[in-house]
C-alpha positions in Angstrom: 142.0 154.6 95.1 145.0 156.5 93.9 144.9 157.9 90.4 148.6 157.9 89.8 148.6 158.1 86.0 146.0 160.9 85.8 147.8 162.8 88.5 151.1 162.4 86.6 149.5 163.6 83.4 148.2 166.6 85.3 151.7 167.5 86.4 151.3 166.6 90.0 154.1 165.0 92.1 153.4 161.4 93.2 155.6 159.3 95.3 154.8 156.0 93.5 155.1 156.2 89.7 152.2 154.9 87.7 153.0 151.7 85.7 152.0 151.2 82.1 153.7 149.0 79.4 153.5 149.3 75.7 151.9 146.1 74.3 150.6 145.2 77.8 147.7 143.6 76.0 149.0 141.0 73.6 150.5 137.7 72.7 152.2 136.9 76.0 148.9 137.2 77.9 146.7 134.1 78.4 143.6 136.3 78.4 144.6 137.5 74.8 145.5 134.0 73.7 142.0 132.7 74.7 140.3 135.4 72.7 142.7 134.9 69.7 141.7 131.2 69.7 138.2 132.3 68.8 138.7 135.4 66.7 141.1 136.8 64.1 143.5 139.6 65.0 141.5 141.9 62.7 138.3 141.1 64.6 140.0 141.7 67.9 140.9 145.2 66.7 137.9 146.2 64.6 135.0 144.8 66.7 134.8 147.4 69.5 133.5 145.0 72.1 136.4 142.6 71.5 139.0 145.4 71.4 137.7 146.7 74.8 137.8 143.1 76.2 141.5 142.7 75.1 142.4 146.1 76.5 140.8 145.4 79.9 142.6 142.0 80.3 145.9 143.3 81.6 144.1 145.9 83.8 142.2 143.0 85.5 145.2 140.7 85.8 148.0 143.1 86.6 146.4 146.3 87.8 148.2 148.6 85.5 147.5 152.3 86.1 146.4 152.9 82.5 144.7 150.9 79.7 145.6 151.5 76.1 143.4 151.2 73.0 143.8 147.7 71.5 144.4 148.3 67.8 147.2 148.5 65.3 148.9 151.5 63.8 148.5 150.3 60.2 144.7 150.8 60.0 145.0 154.2 58.4 146.6 152.5 55.4 143.6 150.2 55.2 141.3 153.1 55.5 143.0 154.8 52.6 142.4 151.7 50.5 145.9 150.2 50.5 144.5 146.8 51.7 145.6 145.1 54.9 145.6 141.5 56.1 147.3 139.8 59.0 149.0 136.5 58.5 151.5 134.3 60.4 154.2 136.3 58.6 152.8 139.6 59.9 150.8 142.4 58.3 150.4 142.2 54.5 149.4 145.2 52.4 147.4 144.9 49.1 150.1 147.0 47.3 153.1 149.0 48.2 153.0 152.8 47.7 154.9 154.4 44.7 154.6 157.6 42.8 152.8 155.7 40.1 150.0 154.3 42.4 149.5 157.0 45.0 146.5 158.2 43.1 144.8 154.9 44.1 144.5 156.1 47.7 141.2 157.7 48.8 140.9 161.3 49.7 141.5 161.5 53.5 138.0 162.8 54.3 136.6 159.7 52.6 138.9 157.5 54.5 138.3 158.9 57.9 134.9 157.3 58.7 136.6 153.9 58.6 138.4 154.8 61.9 135.1 155.2 63.8 135.6 151.7 65.2 138.6 153.1 67.3 136.3 155.7 68.8 133.8 153.1 69.8 136.4 150.7 71.2 137.8 153.6 73.2 134.4 154.5 74.5 133.6 150.9 75.5 137.0 150.6 77.3 136.4 153.9 79.1 133.0 152.6 80.3 134.6 149.5 81.8 137.7 151.2 83.2 137.8 152.4 86.8 137.5 156.2 86.7 140.9 156.5 88.6 142.7 154.7 85.8 144.1 156.4 82.7 143.1 155.6 79.1 145.7 156.0 76.3 145.1 156.2 72.6 147.7 155.9 69.9 148.5 156.4 66.2 151.6 155.7 64.1 153.8 158.6 63.3 153.7 159.9 59.7 157.2 158.6 58.9 156.5 155.1 60.3 153.3 154.9 58.3 155.1 156.0 55.2 157.7 153.3 55.7 155.1 150.6 56.0 153.1 152.0 53.0 156.2 151.9 50.8 158.1 148.9 52.2 155.4 146.7 53.8 157.6 146.5 56.8 159.9 148.7 59.0 162.7 146.1 59.1 165.9 146.3 57.1 167.7 149.1 55.4 164.5 150.9 54.2 166.1 151.7 50.8 162.7 152.0 49.1 161.3 154.4 51.7 164.4 156.6 51.9 164.8 156.9 48.2 161.1 157.7 47.8 161.3 160.8 50.1 162.0 163.4 47.4 159.0 162.4 45.2 156.5 160.8 47.5 156.9 162.0 51.1 155.2 165.4 50.7 152.3 163.9 48.7 151.8 161.3 51.4 151.9 163.7 54.3 149.5 166.1 52.6 146.9 163.3 53.0 148.1 161.5 56.1 148.8 164.3 58.5 145.3 165.9 58.4 143.8 162.4 58.5 145.8 161.6 61.7 144.7 164.8 63.3 141.1 163.8 62.9 141.9 160.2 63.8 143.4 161.5 67.1 140.3 163.6 67.6 138.1 160.6 67.3 140.1 158.8 70.0 139.8 161.8 72.3 136.1 161.9 71.7 136.0 158.3 72.7 137.5 159.1 76.1 141.3 159.1 75.7 143.3 161.0 78.4 146.3 161.2 76.2 147.2 159.9 72.7 150.7 158.5 71.9 152.5 158.9 68.6 154.5 155.8 68.0 157.3 156.4 65.6 159.1 153.0 65.5 160.9 153.7 62.3 162.2 157.2 63.2 165.6 156.1 64.3 166.4 154.8 60.9 166.8 158.4 59.7 169.8 160.6 60.3 169.3 163.5 62.7 169.4 165.9 59.7 166.7 164.1 57.8 164.6 163.5 60.9 164.5 167.2 61.6 163.9 168.1 57.9 161.0 165.8 57.2 159.6 164.3 60.5 159.7 167.2 62.9 157.5 169.5 60.8 154.7 166.9 60.7 155.0 166.1 64.4 154.7 169.8 65.0 151.4 170.0 63.1 150.0 167.0 65.0 150.9 168.4 68.4 149.8 171.9 67.6 146.3 170.6 67.0 146.3 169.1 70.5 148.8 171.1 72.6 150.0 169.2 75.7 147.8 166.2 74.9 150.0 164.0 72.7 152.9 161.8 73.9 155.7 160.8 71.6 157.8 157.7 71.5 160.4 156.9 68.8 162.5 153.8 68.5 166.2 153.9 67.8 166.6 157.7 68.0 169.5 159.4 69.8 169.9 162.6 71.7 171.2 164.2 68.4 167.8 163.8 66.8 166.2 166.0 69.4 168.5 169.0 69.6 166.8 171.3 67.1 164.8 174.3 68.3 161.9 173.2 66.2 161.7 169.9 68.0 162.1 171.5 71.4 159.1 173.8 70.6 156.7 170.9 69.9 154.1 171.0 72.6 154.1 167.4 73.6 152.4 166.2 76.8 155.4 163.9 77.4 157.8 161.5 75.8 158.8 157.8 76.0 162.4 156.6 76.1 163.7 153.0 75.6 166.4 151.3 77.8 169.2 152.9 75.8 168.6 156.2 77.6 169.7 157.3 81.1 166.2 157.9 82.3 167.1 159.1 85.9 169.2 161.9 84.3 166.4 162.8 81.9 164.0 163.0 84.9 166.4 165.3 86.7 166.5 167.6 83.7 162.8 167.4 83.0 160.9 170.6 83.4 157.5 169.6 82.1 155.5 166.7 80.8 155.7 162.9 81.6 158.7 160.7 80.9 157.8 157.1 80.1 160.1 154.1 80.4 162.4 152.3 80.4 163.3 148.8 81.9 164.8 146.5 79.2 161.9 144.3 78.1 164.1 141.4 77.2 165.1 141.0 80.9 161.5 140.0 81.8 162.5 136.7 80.2 165.0 136.0 83.0 164.4 133.3 85.6 162.4 134.8 88.4 165.2 135.2 91.0 167.6 136.7 88.4 164.8 139.0 87.1 164.1 140.2 90.6 167.8 141.1 91.0 167.9 143.1 87.8 164.7 144.9 88.6 165.9 145.8 92.1 169.2 147.1 90.7 167.2 149.1 88.1 165.0 150.7 90.7 167.9 151.5 93.1 168.9 154.4 90.9 165.4 155.8 91.1 165.3 155.4 94.9 168.3 157.7 94.9 166.2 160.5 93.3 163.9 162.6 95.4 160.2 162.3 95.0 160.3 165.7 93.3 163.0 164.6 90.9 160.9 161.6 89.9 158.0 163.9 89.0 156.5 163.0 85.7 157.8 159.4 85.5 155.5 156.8 84.1 157.3 153.5 84.8 157.4 150.9 82.1 159.6 149.1 79.6 162.1 150.2 77.0 159.8 149.3 74.2 156.9 146.8 74.6 156.1 143.5 76.2 157.6 140.7 74.0 155.9 137.5 73.0 156.3 134.6 75.5 157.2 137.0 78.4 156.3 135.2 81.6 153.1 136.6 83.1 154.5 136.1 86.6 157.4 138.5 85.8 155.0 141.2 84.5 153.0 140.9 87.8 156.2 140.9 89.8 157.3 144.1 88.0 154.2 146.0 88.9 154.2 144.8 92.5 157.9 145.4 93.0 157.7 149.0 91.6 154.9 149.9 94.0 156.5 148.2 97.0 159.9 149.7 96.4 158.8 153.3 95.6 155.9 153.7 98.1 
């Protein structure tokens, strides 16, 4: 059996790109829904056996080339003592972070043991996963975690988070960045082949602020694990990534959403994987129309040489949306492999 994802991570040229989707284990999937009918979301994440079962569902049903840890990026905030619950309205924190209450957070070394469940979930997933498949871990980026800690959400104008930067950001990252380094280490110890940094709120900052406050923290994380961390940020533009400091960050690869010209990025890519980037909303099309859109999308990649496609991990612009038809997910995987084989 081909090990497309692992070969791509290793920098090898493969004719058929590996396929992995963010949120490939989740609400759209009947396998997940059956488990969710019996267990809370918190249990599905924090009971390692259940987390492994959720992660394996899409591998068994759709034959993706990599599994990803089933968890949530907000668990570090829970570990620090900020409180966390999941309701029909989404995640709810016990309190929102301010300069007045940041002293309520635990020291990061005391908080870290609470993330051991991720290492165990990773290990159990690795035991069940075919050795030719990849295993991906993930953590939230420091800025995205900061936004949630202060706002309780990453939606809206983020006035509270942005205005808290002068007095709160450095205090937060002094705790969170070393915590994330060790959290990532736990996931590697559990068997991860690569760990993704998901920075879903990064695009809400200007390129100037992004480079001033986010890039230094990303550099610290990546320097702790050179060429082993991937990075995906939502809503960012090319202008966010022009600084010399960003270009020097030793990422293993980067993800791009559907707003980017991925074939052009691949042509200019000199190292690392490039993940993306079919528009996830189009998976909701009626089957025949979806097939037309997918064929059109893949035609551009057919025009590239196999060498020019080197490093591509095929997937979506962001993640699988709720109520996405499972048949279209299966058709996506099968069509990519048939078209680019």
